TIKENU-152311 format. One line per 2 residues: their letters; for each residue z, y, x of C-alpha. Coordinates in steps of 0.05 Angstrom, whole numbers. Last residue first. Layout:
BEGIN
A) Z/Y/X  ...;
//
This chain:
BEGIN
RG) 2069/1141/2073  1994/1145/2077;
PK) 1987/1212/2044  2049/1257/2045;
RK) 2077/1266/1975  2146/1240/1993;
KL) 2147/1290/2049  2147/1345/1997;
EK) 2214/1324/1969  2247/1322/2037;
MA) 2217/1389/2055  2244/1419/1990;
AI) 2315/1397/2008  2307/1427/2077;
YR) 2280/1491/2047  2337/1498/1998;
KA) 2389/1490/2052  2353/1540/2097;
LP) 2351/1591/2041  2427/1584/2030;
II) 2437/1595/2105  2387/1652/2115;
KV) 2403/1698/2058  2338/1737/2045;
RS) 2345/1801/2006  2306/1843/2056;
SS) 2300/1917/2043  2335/1941/2106;
VD) 2301/1888/2149  2232/1916/2138;
DT) 2197/1874/2191  2131/1902/2215;
WK) 2079/1848/2226  2016/1854/2267;
VP) 1978/1791/2253  1950/1729/2286;
LE) 1903/1696/2234  1899/1620/2231;
YM) 1839/1595/2192  1845/1529/2154;
KL) 1786/1485/2135  1816/1432/2089;
GQ) 1836/1365/2117  1879/1344/2058;
WE) 1942/1338/2099  1928/1407/2128;
AV) 1919/1438/2059  1982/1402/2035;
TL) 2024/1433/2091  1992/1502/2086;
LE) 2003/1508/2011  2072/1476/2016;
TS) 2095/1532/2062  2081/1586/2012;
FF) 2111/1544/1957  2176/1544/1997;
WG) 2192/1613/1971  2209/1587/1902;
DN) 2175/1551/1844  2151/1492/1887;
NA) 2084/1465/1866  2043/1452/1928;
GG) 2047/1376/1924  1976/1347/1924;
DR) 1964/1367/1852  1976/1440/1869;
LQ) 1933/1436/1931  1878/1402/1891;
PY) 1882/1456/1838  1880/1512/1890;
VS) 1816/1491/1924  1769/1528/1876;
RK) 1811/1591/1883  1788/1597/1954;
LW) 1850/1615/1993  1891/1672/2021;
KF) 1960/1676/2053  2003/1734/2078;
GC) 2078/1726/2068  2090/1690/2135;
MG) 2134/1629/2123  2094/1570/2149;
DS) 2080/1598/2218  2047/1558/2274;
FH) 2004/1507/2237  2009/1437/2266;
VG) 2041/1393/2214  2081/1329/2223;
LY) 2128/1339/2164  2193/1329/2202;
TK) 2174/1352/2272  2126/1408/2254;
LL) 2167/1434/2197  2231/1432/2238;
FN) 2198/1474/2292  2175/1523/2239;
FA) 2247/1530/2213  2275/1539/2283;
RS) 2223/1592/2300  2240/1631/2237;
SI) 2315/1624/2247  2310/1649/2319;
ER) 2268/1709/2299  2313/1726/2240;
KL) 2375/1726/2284  2341/1765/2340;
TR) 2324/1820/2291  2251/1837/2276;
GV) 2231/1910/2283  2158/1900/2303;
VK) 2122/1834/2310  2055/1831/2346;
SK) 2012/1768/2343  1966/1749/2400;
PH) 2014/1696/2427  2017/1666/2356;
LR) 2085/1665/2322  2074/1720/2270;
TG) 2021/1681/2234  1977/1700/2175;
YV) 1944/1645/2136  1873/1635/2114;
LD) 1850/1578/2069  1784/1546/2052;
AG) 1748/1578/2111  1672/1582/2104;
RK) 1660/1635/2157  1629/1689/2113;
AI) 1670/1697/2050  1732/1659/2072;
AD) 1740/1685/2143  1712/1753/2123;
FA) 1765/1762/2070  1820/1744/2119;
EL) 1793/1792/2171  1789/1848/2121;
FH) 1860/1832/2099  1882/1842/2171;
PL) 1866/1915/2162  1928/1920/2117;
DT) 1979/1910/2171  2026/1854/2150;
AL) 2093/1882/2127  2061/1910/2064;
DL) 2130/1920/2034  2104/1890/1970;
DM) 2091/1823/2003  2021/1795/2007;
YG) 1984/1746/1963  1923/1703/1954;
VM) 1864/1689/1910  1790/1683/1924;
DA) 1732/1670/1877  1766/1706/1820;
SS) 1777/1677/1751  1852/1682/1752;
QE) 1900/1655/1700  1923/1598/1744;
WS) 1928/1644/1804  1978/1691/1772;
HK) 2025/1638/1743  2022/1600/1808;
LA) 2039/1661/1849  2097/1681/1804;
LG) 2124/1609/1802  2123/1607/1878;
VG) 2161/1672/1881  2214/1648/1831;
RR) 2246/1681/1771  2228/1664/1700;
PV) 2171/1670/1650  2126/1713/1695;
TL) 2101/1779/1666  2036/1805/1695;
PL) 2016/1877/1707  1942/1883/1726;
VE) 1918/1938/1772  1843/1948/1778;
PH) 1846/1994/1717  1883/2048/1757;
TK) 1908/2103/1711  1936/2058/1656;
SI) 1951/2003/1706  2000/2047/1744;
AQ) 2040/2059/1680  2044/1985/1666;
AI) 2070/1971/1736  2122/2026/1726;
EF) 2146/1993/1662  2148/1926/1697;
TR) 2192/1952/1753  2239/1993/1708;
DT) 2301/1952/1724  2319/1880/1703;
SG) 2262/1847/1739  2249/1774/1722;
ND) 2186/1751/1756  2140/1812/1756;
AI) 2072/1791/1782  2035/1855/1800;
VI) 1963/1832/1804  1918/1877/1845;
RW) 1847/1865/1823  1779/1859/1857;
QG) 1704/1861/1852  1700/1896/1784;
KG) 1667/1960/1809  1643/1960/1881;
PF) 1683/2005/1927  1710/1948/1970;
HK) 1733/1980/2036  1757/2047/2009;
KL) 1781/2021/1942  1819/1965/1977;
FG) 1857/2014/2021  1871/2062/1964;
HL) 1898/2005/1921  1943/1981/1976;
QL) 1974/2050/1984  1978/2057/1909;
VQ) 2016/1991/1905  2065/2013/1958;
RE) 2081/2081/1929  2086/2056/1857;
LT) 2131/1997/1873  2180/2031/1921;
PE) 2242/2050/1882  2231/2005/1821;
EN) 2225/1940/1860  2270/1897/1817;
LV) 2233/1832/1831  2160/1832/1852;
PI) 2106/1782/1869  2044/1818/1894;
TV) 1979/1781/1879  1913/1804/1909;
DF) 1856/1778/1866  1787/1768/1895;
TM) 1713/1772/1878  1660/1751/1928;
//
């Protein structure tokens, strides 16, 4: 099974090379076959040397593909990457590699061998382990997921974890079913629409290390955008 790992980036000059090479080394070790995988660096509007560095990495590591996204937006970056992909499996992780990399092997196995359509990491499962998360972020995360369950009627435990994988063949139906937000909410839309459509979803408890120092997330503005996006997505719910 071939796969693309997309990493959406925005002004990541200081850490891009180190993090991408760490991921590359991990994948090379566990998937040594030539042409099985790619790391897609989806640059959505950087104004520093991020894309230049991505291009330099690709010259010495052919499995790395720099991709320019027309405008800013994590969801847009993922859609742009997946729609040009020919891999059997697509997905993404954050550049900070907050989710322990060995979990990728579990995700790959769930899709390649267990028939899952979509795999999502969760930090809110009893078996999950979260390191370094502030109380403020923990409370806001749980509140957001509670709102998802009550307003959209879904059952997955964590809609915001930046670690999701799916068969590329199911992506078009997820997109057409409502997973089309250009921002962070796209990640949540994938799970919501997949559940509404009855796809086989695999929940993966993960070890997550929060890198609070590098986070650009502003909770209040983000919450307002999420609530507005939830209202729009609910309009697409089957049977309404």
